[in-house]
C-alpha positions in Angstrom: -33.9 52.7 -30.9 -36.9 53.8 -33.0 -38.9 50.8 -34.3 -37.3 48.3 -31.9 -39.4 45.9 -30.1 -40.1 46.3 -26.5 -41.0 43.2 -24.5 -42.5 43.8 -21.0 -41.8 40.8 -18.8 -43.4 39.1 -15.9 -46.5 41.2 -15.6 -48.2 40.6 -12.2 -50.4 43.6 -11.4 -53.6 45.2 -12.6 -51.8 48.5 -13.1 -49.2 46.8 -15.3 -51.7 45.2 -17.4 -53.6 48.4 -18.0 -50.3 50.3 -18.7 -49.5 47.8 -21.5 -53.0 47.9 -22.8 -52.8 51.6 -23.2 -49.3 51.6 -24.7 -50.2 48.9 -27.2 -52.8 51.3 -28.7 -50.0 53.6 -29.6 -47.2 51.2 -30.9 -47.3 47.8 -32.5 -43.8 47.2 -31.2 -44.9 46.4 -27.5 -45.0 42.9 -26.3 -46.0 41.6 -23.0 -45.3 38.5 -21.1 -46.8 36.7 -17.9 -45.8 33.6 -16.1 -48.2 30.7 -15.0 -47.8 31.4 -11.4 -49.1 35.0 -11.7 -52.3 33.8 -13.4 -52.7 30.9 -10.9 -51.7 31.9 -7.5 -52.1 34.9 -5.1 -50.3 36.1 -2.1 -52.3 33.6 0.1 -49.9 30.9 -1.5 -47.0 32.7 0.0 -48.6 32.4 3.3 -49.4 28.7 2.7 -46.1 27.7 1.1 -43.6 30.1 2.4 -40.2 30.1 0.5 -41.7 27.8 -2.1 -44.0 30.5 -3.4 -41.5 33.4 -3.0 -40.8 34.9 -6.3 -39.9 38.1 -8.0 -42.2 40.0 -8.8 -44.1 38.6 -5.8 -47.5 37.0 -5.9 -50.4 39.6 -5.8 -54.0 39.7 -4.9 -56.9 38.1 -6.7 -57.7 41.3 -8.6 -54.2 41.1 -10.1 -54.5 37.6 -11.0 -57.7 38.1 -12.8 -56.3 41.2 -14.5 -53.5 39.1 -15.8 -56.0 36.5 -17.2 -58.0 39.4 -18.7 -54.9 40.6 -20.3 -54.0 37.2 -21.8 -57.6 37.0 -23.0 -57.8 40.2 -24.8 -54.4 40.2 -26.3 -52.7 42.8 -24.1 -50.5 40.0 -22.9 -48.9 38.1 -25.9 -47.0 35.4 -24.3 -46.7 32.9 -21.4 -43.1 32.3 -20.3 -42.3 29.9 -17.4 -40.0 32.0 -15.5 -38.3 28.8 -14.6 -36.0 29.5 -11.6 -34.4 26.3 -9.9 -33.1 26.3 -6.4 -31.9 23.6 -4.1 -34.0 22.4 -1.1 -31.3 24.0 1.2 -31.7 27.3 -0.4 -35.4 27.3 -0.2 -35.4 25.9 3.5 -33.9 29.1 4.6 -36.1 31.7 6.4 -38.5 33.6 4.0 -36.3 36.8 4.2 -33.2 34.9 3.3 -34.4 32.4 0.8 -33.9 33.0 -3.0 -36.9 34.0 -5.1 -38.2 31.8 -7.9 -39.9 28.5 -8.6 -39.4 25.9 -11.2 -42.2 26.3 -13.8 -41.2 24.4 -17.1 -42.9 21.1 -16.2 -46.2 22.5 -14.8 -46.6 25.4 -17.4 -48.9 23.6 -19.8 -50.9 22.0 -17.2 -51.5 25.3 -15.4 -52.5 27.0 -18.7 -54.9 24.2 -19.3 -56.4 24.2 -15.8 -56.4 28.0 -15.3 -57.2 29.3 -18.7 -58.6 26.6 -20.9 -60.9 24.8 -18.5 -62.6 27.9 -17.4 -62.9 29.0 -21.1 -60.7 32.1 -20.9 -58.7 30.7 -23.8 -59.0 27.9 -26.2 -56.3 25.3 -26.5 -55.1 26.9 -29.7 -55.0 30.3 -28.1 -53.0 28.8 -25.3 -50.7 27.2 -27.8 -50.2 30.6 -29.6 -49.3 32.3 -26.1 -46.7 29.6 -25.4 -45.1 29.1 -28.7 -46.1 31.1 -31.8 -46.1 34.5 -30.2 -42.7 34.0 -28.6 -41.3 32.9 -31.8 -42.9 35.8 -33.6 -41.1 38.3 -31.1 -37.7 36.7 -31.6 -38.3 36.1 -35.3 -37.6 32.4 -35.1 -38.9 29.9 -37.7 -40.9 28.0 -35.0 -44.1 27.7 -33.0 -46.3 26.3 -35.9 -47.1 23.1 -37.9 -46.9 23.3 -41.6 -45.6 21.2 -44.5 -41.9 22.2 -44.9 -41.8 23.8 -41.5 -39.5 22.9 -38.5 -41.5 20.0 -37.0 -41.3 21.5 -33.5 -44.4 20.0 -31.6 -45.8 18.7 -28.3 -48.1 15.8 -28.4 -50.4 15.7 -25.2 -53.6 14.8 -23.8 -55.3 17.8 -22.2 -57.8 15.6 -20.3 -55.4 13.1 -18.8 -54.2 13.7 -15.2 -50.9 13.5 -13.5 -49.8 14.3 -10.0 -46.9 16.7 -9.2 -44.5 14.8 -7.2 -41.3 16.1 -5.5 -39.2 13.2 -6.8 -41.0 13.2 -10.3 -39.4 16.3 -11.8 -37.0 15.9 -14.7 -35.4 19.0 -13.4 -32.7 18.7 -10.6 -34.6 21.1 -8.4 -38.1 20.6 -6.9 -38.9 24.2 -5.6 -42.6 24.1 -6.7 -45.6 25.3 -4.6 -47.8 22.8 -6.7 -46.2 19.6 -5.3 -49.0 17.2 -4.3 -51.6 18.8 -6.8 -53.3 16.8 -9.5 -53.0 18.5 -12.9 -54.6 18.1 -16.4 -52.4 17.8 -19.4 -50.3 14.8 -19.9 -47.4 15.3 -22.4 -46.4 12.1 -24.4 -43.8 13.6 -26.8 -41.8 16.6 -27.3 -40.4 16.7 -30.9 -37.8 19.3 -31.8 -36.6 19.7 -35.5 -38.4 16.4 -36.2 -36.5 14.5 -33.6 -38.1 13.2 -30.3 -36.5 15.3 -27.5 -38.9 13.9 -24.8 -40.9 10.7 -24.6 -43.2 9.9 -21.5 -42.0 6.7 -19.7 
């Protein structure tokens, strides 16, 4: 359909970033999205973590990771989406060729954005928030992703400098298929407020 928005999801290669960059010069209706694991990890993680780092599209080389970061930095990639894909421990315990693709990403997404994008000065905190909230709301034409008088009161209150450790039994998700287990992360979330109501409160 002419004039329809096109969203290119799960960008993971330098070639894809460049194709979208060129396409966006010709159309304002092209949007692009990347997941935290593709701006954080490389194929070396798949070697180290096996099925826990198996995903689709797969992890790439360092040049691809940096191209995704550059795409986020220059606006080629508009959004960050978690690509949250829970699987049971039994499923991920299968051999690499048989195990399902995907990792959980919801609970580590903000922290990875802070660690990999804000702390190295690729994005400001406000730019990260735009990629994770305002831009997705804009694509789907939702009245969300901002804070203003009379607005929807959807917000997250967090301390970007506080630290937490990713623990296998610490996820709110029923799944724990994450290659980040055992890592210390910045960015502790204290409250998630949706429609003016507290949806999550740190214990």
